[in-house]
C-alpha positions as CSV (number, residue, x, y, z in Angstrom):
1,X,8.6,-21.8,8.9
2,X,7.7,-19.1,6.4
3,X,6.1,-20.2,3.1
4,X,6.0,-18.6,-0.3
5,X,2.2,-18.1,0.3
6,X,3.0,-16.0,3.3
7,X,5.1,-13.7,1.1
8,X,2.5,-13.6,-1.6
9,X,-0.1,-12.4,0.9
10,X,2.1,-9.5,1.8
11,X,2.2,-8.2,-1.7
12,X,0.0,-5.5,-3.2
13,X,1.0,-5.9,-6.9
14,X,1.2,-2.4,-8.2
15,X,0.0,-1.3,-11.6
16,X,0.0,2.5,-11.2
17,X,2.5,3.8,-13.7
18,X,0.8,6.5,-15.8
19,X,1.9,5.1,-19.2
20,X,0.5,1.6,-18.6
21,X,-1.9,0.7,-21.3
22,X,-4.9,-1.7,-20.9
23,X,-2.9,-4.7,-22.2
24,X,-0.1,-4.1,-19.7
25,X,-2.7,-3.9,-16.9
26,X,-4.3,-7.2,-18.0
27,X,-0.9,-8.9,-17.9
28,X,-0.2,-7.5,-14.5
29,X,-3.5,-8.8,-13.1
30,X,-2.6,-12.2,-14.5
31,X,0.7,-12.1,-12.6
32,X,-1.2,-11.2,-9.4
33,X,-3.6,-14.1,-10.1
34,X,-0.8,-16.6,-10.8
35,X,1.0,-15.9,-7.6
36,X,-2.2,-15.3,-5.5
37,X,-1.0,-11.9,-4.1
38,X,-2.9,-10.1,-1.4
39,X,-4.2,-7.6,-3.9
40,X,-3.6,-5.9,-7.2
41,X,-3.6,-2.1,-7.0
42,X,-4.7,-0.4,-10.2
43,X,-5.6,3.1,-11.3
44,X,-9.3,3.9,-10.9
45,X,-10.0,3.7,-14.6
46,X,-8.6,0.2,-14.7
47,X,-10.8,-1.3,-12.0
48,X,-13.3,-2.9,-14.4
49,X,-10.4,-4.6,-16.3
50,X,-8.9,-5.9,-13.1
51,X,-12.3,-7.0,-11.7
52,X,-12.9,-9.2,-14.7
53,X,-9.5,-10.9,-14.6
54,X,-9.6,-11.4,-10.8
55,X,-13.1,-12.8,-10.7
56,X,-13.3,-16.0,-8.7
57,X,-9.9,-15.5,-7.0
58,X,-9.1,-14.2,-3.5
59,X,-6.8,-11.5,-4.8
60,X,-8.3,-8.3,-3.5
61,X,-9.0,-5.4,-5.8
62,X,-7.5,-2.1,-4.7
63,X,-7.1,1.3,-6.1
64,X,-5.8,4.8,-5.2
65,X,-7.6,7.9,-4.1
66,X,-6.3,11.4,-4.3
67,X,-3.2,10.0,-6.0
68,X,-0.4,11.0,-6.0
69,X,-0.5,14.4,-4.2
70,X,-3.4,14.1,-1.9
71,X,-4.5,17.6,-2.7
72,X,-8.0,16.9,-4.0
73,X,-10.9,18.4,-2.1
74,X,-12.3,16.1,0.5
75,X,-15.7,15.8,-1.2
76,X,-13.9,14.8,-4.4
77,X,-11.9,12.1,-2.6
78,X,-15.2,10.7,-1.1
79,X,-16.8,10.8,-4.6
80,X,-13.7,9.0,-6.1
81,X,-13.9,6.4,-3.3
82,X,-17.6,5.8,-3.9
83,X,-17.1,5.4,-7.6
84,X,-14.2,3.0,-7.0
85,X,-16.2,0.9,-4.7
86,X,-19.0,0.8,-7.3
87,X,-16.4,-0.6,-9.7
88,X,-15.5,-3.3,-7.2
89,X,-12.6,-1.9,-5.1
90,X,-12.2,-3.7,-1.8
91,X,-9.3,-1.6,-0.6
92,X,-8.5,2.1,-1.1
93,X,-5.0,3.6,-0.8
94,X,-5.7,7.3,-0.2
95,X,-3.1,10.0,-0.1
96,X,-3.5,12.4,2.9
97,X,-3.3,16.1,2.2
98,X,0.4,16.5,2.4
99,X,0.5,20.3,2.2
100,X,-2.1,20.6,5.0
101,X,-0.1,18.3,7.2
102,X,3.1,20.3,6.7
103,X,1.1,23.5,7.2
104,X,0.1,22.3,10.7
105,X,-3.6,21.7,10.1
106,X,-4.2,18.4,11.9
107,X,-8.0,18.8,12.2
108,X,-8.3,19.3,8.4
109,X,-6.1,16.2,7.7
110,X,-7.9,14.0,10.2
111,X,-11.3,15.0,8.8
112,X,-10.1,14.5,5.2
113,X,-9.1,10.9,6.1
114,X,-12.2,10.3,8.3
115,X,-14.7,11.1,5.5
116,X,-13.1,8.6,3.1
117,X,-12.8,6.0,5.9
118,X,-16.5,6.4,6.9
119,X,-17.6,6.0,3.3
120,X,-15.4,2.9,2.8
121,X,-16.3,1.2,6.1
122,X,-20.0,1.4,5.4
123,X,-19.3,-0.9,2.5
124,X,-16.7,-3.2,4.3
125,X,-13.8,-1.7,2.4
126,X,-10.3,-1.2,3.9
127,X,-8.5,2.2,3.8
128,X,-4.7,2.6,3.7
129,X,-3.5,6.2,4.3
130,X,-0.4,7.2,2.3
131,X,1.9,9.7,4.0
132,X,4.6,10.4,1.4
133,X,7.4,10.3,4.0
134,X,10.0,11.7,1.7
135,X,8.5,15.2,2.4
136,X,7.9,14.8,6.2
137,X,9.9,15.1,9.4
138,X,9.8,12.3,11.9
139,X,7.4,14.4,14.0
140,X,5.1,14.9,11.1
141,X,5.2,11.2,10.4
142,X,4.1,10.5,14.0
143,X,1.4,13.1,13.7
144,X,0.2,11.4,10.5
145,X,0.0,8.1,12.3
146,X,-2.0,9.4,15.1
147,X,-4.4,11.3,12.9
148,X,-4.9,8.2,10.6
149,X,-5.7,6.0,13.6
150,X,-8.0,8.6,15.1
151,X,-9.8,8.8,11.8
152,X,-10.3,5.0,11.7
153,X,-7.8,4.0,9.0
154,X,-6.9,0.3,8.6
155,X,-3.3,0.9,7.4
156,X,-0.7,3.6,7.3
157,X,1.6,3.5,4.3
158,X,4.9,5.1,3.7
159,X,4.8,6.4,0.1
160,X,3.2,6.6,-3.3
161,X,6.4,5.4,-5.0
162,X,6.7,8.6,-7.0
163,X,8.5,10.9,-4.5
164,X,12.3,11.3,-4.3
165,X,12.4,8.3,-1.9
166,X,10.2,5.5,-0.7
167,X,10.0,3.1,2.2
168,X,12.9,2.9,4.7
169,X,13.3,0.5,7.7
170,X,13.6,3.4,10.2
171,X,10.3,4.9,8.9
172,X,8.5,1.5,9.2
173,X,9.8,1.1,12.7
174,X,8.6,4.6,13.6
175,X,5.2,4.0,12.1
176,X,4.8,0.6,13.8
177,X,5.8,2.1,17.2
178,X,3.5,5.1,16.9
179,X,0.3,3.2,15.8
180,X,-1.5,0.8,18.0
181,X,-1.9,-2.8,17.0
182,X,-5.3,-2.0,15.4
183,X,-3.5,-0.2,12.5
184,X,-1.4,-2.2,10.1
185,X,1.7,-0.8,8.3
186,X,2.4,-1.0,4.5
187,X,5.7,-0.3,2.8
188,X,5.8,1.2,-0.7
189,X,8.5,2.5,-2.9
190,X,11.7,0.5,-3.4
191,X,10.6,-2.9,-2.1
192,X,12.0,-4.8,-5.1
193,X,13.5,-8.0,-3.6
194,X,12.5,-10.9,-1.4
195,X,15.0,-9.8,1.2
196,X,13.5,-6.3,1.3
197,X,10.1,-7.8,2.0
198,X,11.5,-10.1,4.7
199,X,13.2,-7.1,6.3
200,X,9.9,-5.1,6.2
201,X,8.1,-8.1,7.8
202,X,10.8,-8.3,10.5
203,X,9.9,-4.8,11.7
204,X,6.1,-5.4,11.7
205,X,5.1,-4.5,8.2
206,X,2.3,-6.7,6.8
207,X,1.9,-5.4,3.3
208,X,4.3,-4.1,0.6
209,X,3.6,-2.4,-2.7
210,X,5.7,-4.0,-5.4
211,X,6.1,-4.3,-9.1
212,X,8.8,-6.9,-9.0
213,X,6.4,-9.6,-8.0
214,X,7.6,-12.2,-10.4
215,X,11.2,-12.0,-9.2
216,X,10.2,-11.8,-5.5
217,X,7.9,-14.8,-5.7
218,X,10.2,-17.0,-7.8
219,X,12.9,-16.4,-5.2
220,X,10.5,-17.1,-2.4
221,X,9.5,-20.5,-3.9
222,X,13.1,-21.4,-4.6
223,X,14.1,-20.7,-1.0
224,X,11.0,-22.5,0.3
225,X,12.0,-25.6,-1.6
226,X,15.5,-25.5,-0.1
227,X,14.3,-24.8,3.4
228,X,16.0,-21.4,3.5
229,X,13.0,-19.0,3.5
230,X,13.7,-17.3,6.8
231,X,13.6,-13.9,8.3
232,X,16.4,-11.4,7.5
233,X,18.1,-8.8,9.6
234,X,16.3,-5.5,8.9
235,X,19.5,-3.6,9.6
236,X,21.0,-5.1,6.5
237,X,18.1,-4.4,4.2
238,X,18.5,-2.5,1.0
239,X,15.4,-0.7,-0.3
240,X,15.5,1.4,-3.5
241,X,13.6,4.3,-4.8
242,X,10.2,4.1,-6.5
243,X,8.2,0.9,-7.2
């Protein structure tokens, strides 16, 4: 039987909108703390704010690297990762170099990922590689999975949430089938309901980026109390656009 805690520990509560002020970030971190989510994902500049609020909890502190286009130089991504870890980041969601992947430069893309992964793993920090599937063919998504795994990534992730579309069930199935069991899968972009999270879970996804955490968790607790918190048919899932 699923529990609401199982659902909470699938959620990376996302606080990445560019217009978010410090007070909004603080309130968002309090939401993550209240529901005991897996992590809260903030912009790099907001890591000190989040670290203070999440102190003493097991909500992990995460941030983004090369966000949202992945086009930073590799050494800049590594520097950004190092500074984020100095500020307490325990997980890094890095965007691969989308343009280089589409250009057919796999060695460049793999090395770009590897250098961030190596820096992170030296400090016990997890790395999730964001593909931005809205711009990729299925073959490019498969290539991104293989390159990410070869580079040592801990997760592959569908989207930033700021492209024309986000996570889809077929993409999650493709990513899960392409990666070995050593690499986990994260959905992001359009995961706004409990049923959406349950559908992602049913196809092997273990994390979801979300902003609708309150609504998701309140529904999860309601269903848990009534004994109706169960898996859903992924073929009937509805995922929207953006976070």
